N, C-alpha and C positions, 0 to 999 in steps of 0.2 A: 612822546619823545623818550620817556624812561624805558618803555618796552623795547624800542629800537636800539637804544644804547645797550640795554641788557642782552639783547639778541646778538649784537656785535661782539660784546665782551665774551659771551658763552662760546661763540664760534672761534674767537681768537685763542681763548684758553684751551679749547679742545685741540686746535691745531698745534699749539705749543706743546701740549702734553703728548700728542701723537708723535711729533717729531722727536721730542726728548726721549720717549719710550723706545722709539726706533733706533736711536743712536747709542744709548748707553743703558744697559740693563742694571748696572750697579746703582746709578742715580734713581732709576725706577724703583728698585727695592727700598732704598732709603726713604723716598717719598711715600711709598705704600706703608712702610712700617710706621712712619709719622702719622699718616692718616688713620691707620688702625688704632694707634695709641689714643688719638683724640676721640675717635668713635667709641672706644672702650671706656674712656674716662667719663664721657657723657652718657654711658649706658645705651648707646644707639645700636649696638651690635652685641648679640648674645655670645656666640662662640667665635671669638676672634681668631683663634688658631685655625679652625676649619675654614673660615671665610678667607683667611690669608693664603692658605694652601691652595684653595680653588683658584683664587685670583693669580697666584704665582704660577700655577700650571697654565692658565690662559695666557699669561704674559710670556712664558717660555715658548708657547706656540706662536704668539705674536712676533717675538724676536726671530724665530726660525723663518717665518714668512717674510719679515722685513729683510733678512739676510738673503733669502731667495730673490726678492725683488731687486735688491742691490746688484745681483749678478745678471739681471736682465734689464739693463738700462734702456736698450733700444725699444723693448716692449713697453716700458714705462713712458717713454717719450711718445710713442704712438697712442697709448691710452690717454695720456695727458692732452694731446692735440684733439683727439676725438671727443674727449669729455668737454674740452673748451668749446668745441663746435656745438656739441649737444646743449650746453648751458646757454650759449649765445642764441641758438634757435629758441630755446625755452624762454629766455628773457626778452626776446623780440615779439612774443605773442601779443602783449598789450599794445605795442606799436602797430602791429598789423590790424588789430581791432580798431585802434584809433584812426588809422587811415581808412578803414572800411566804412567808418561813419562820415567820411568826407572832410576830416580835419587835417590841416597841414602845418600848423604853426609850430608844433614841437618837433624837435629832431629825434632821430632814433637813439642817439647816445643819452639824451636826457631821459627818454622813456626806459631804456635799459637800466640806467642808474636808479630810477624810481622803482623798478622791479627788484633790483638787488636790495634796495632799502626795504622793500616790502618783505622779501624773503627773510631778512634779518629780524624784522618785526615778528614774522610768523614763527620763527625758531623759539621764541620765548613763550608762545601760547601753548599751554600744556594739554592740548586736545588733539585727537587724531586728525591729521591733515590740516591742523590749524583752524578747524571749523569755527566760523563766527569771526575769529580774529583775522583770517585771511580776507573775508569779504569786507569787514569793517576797515581794515588797513587799506584795501584797494579803494574803497570809497573815499577815505581821508586823503590818500596820496593822489589818486587819479582824478579827483574832483577838480584839481588844478588844471586838468587838460580837457576833460569832458564837460559838456553842458549838463545841467540838472535833468534835462529831458532824456539824455542817453546814458547816464552813468549806471543806472540800475541794469539796463540791458547789457551794457559793457561788462559789468560784474558777472552777470549770468553767463555770457559767452566765454569770458575768461576762465571762470571756474569749471565750466563744462570741458573746455579744451585742456586745461592744465591739471585737472584732478579727476573728474568723473570719466573722461574718455580713457585715461590710463587704466582705471579700474575695469572698464568695460572691455578694452582690448586685452588686458592681462587675463581677465576671466575667460575670454575666448581661447587664448593660448593655453591656459591652464586646463581647460576642458578638452582641447584638441590634441595637445602634445602627449598625454598619456596613451592615447590611442595610437599615435604614430610610433611611440616607443614600444608598445606591445607588438605592433606589426613587424618592426625590425627584429625583435627577439624571436618571433615565430619563424622568420626566414632564416 
């Protein structure tokens, strides 16, 4: 439960800071100066001025891009709708697995909510892809829906579909696209 709450808190804080940094660059600088003073006081950062200058340059780039985005609201709406549909499909995967095992008692909204809860839990696990935490979280959450006979198989199918398949397909495109790019440049 503590990991889930921590994951939710981390997501909310990041969203608040992203919105705050997008809206007002003066507040951003005040917050950064405060953070760097605290880090310097506890000797957690060696060269405060260099680090601040690097982050300030990145924030300037961030503000320019945020300004560009605000000028293209229609594109942002399209991106938001398609991202929503993408996440809805992603969060529906456990429900599809659930139904493929012949279970019918849980509805899709409950399963999507459980998946969102699991994603928040995985956000706090400091491992690439949430290794171990993802599977353990799936076991804890979805054992409410799956029988003990099928939960391990469901975890395996879920992890293959949501993590390893992305790596495999991404690898194929990574290997194939440079060749396509080279062919276009030769013509």
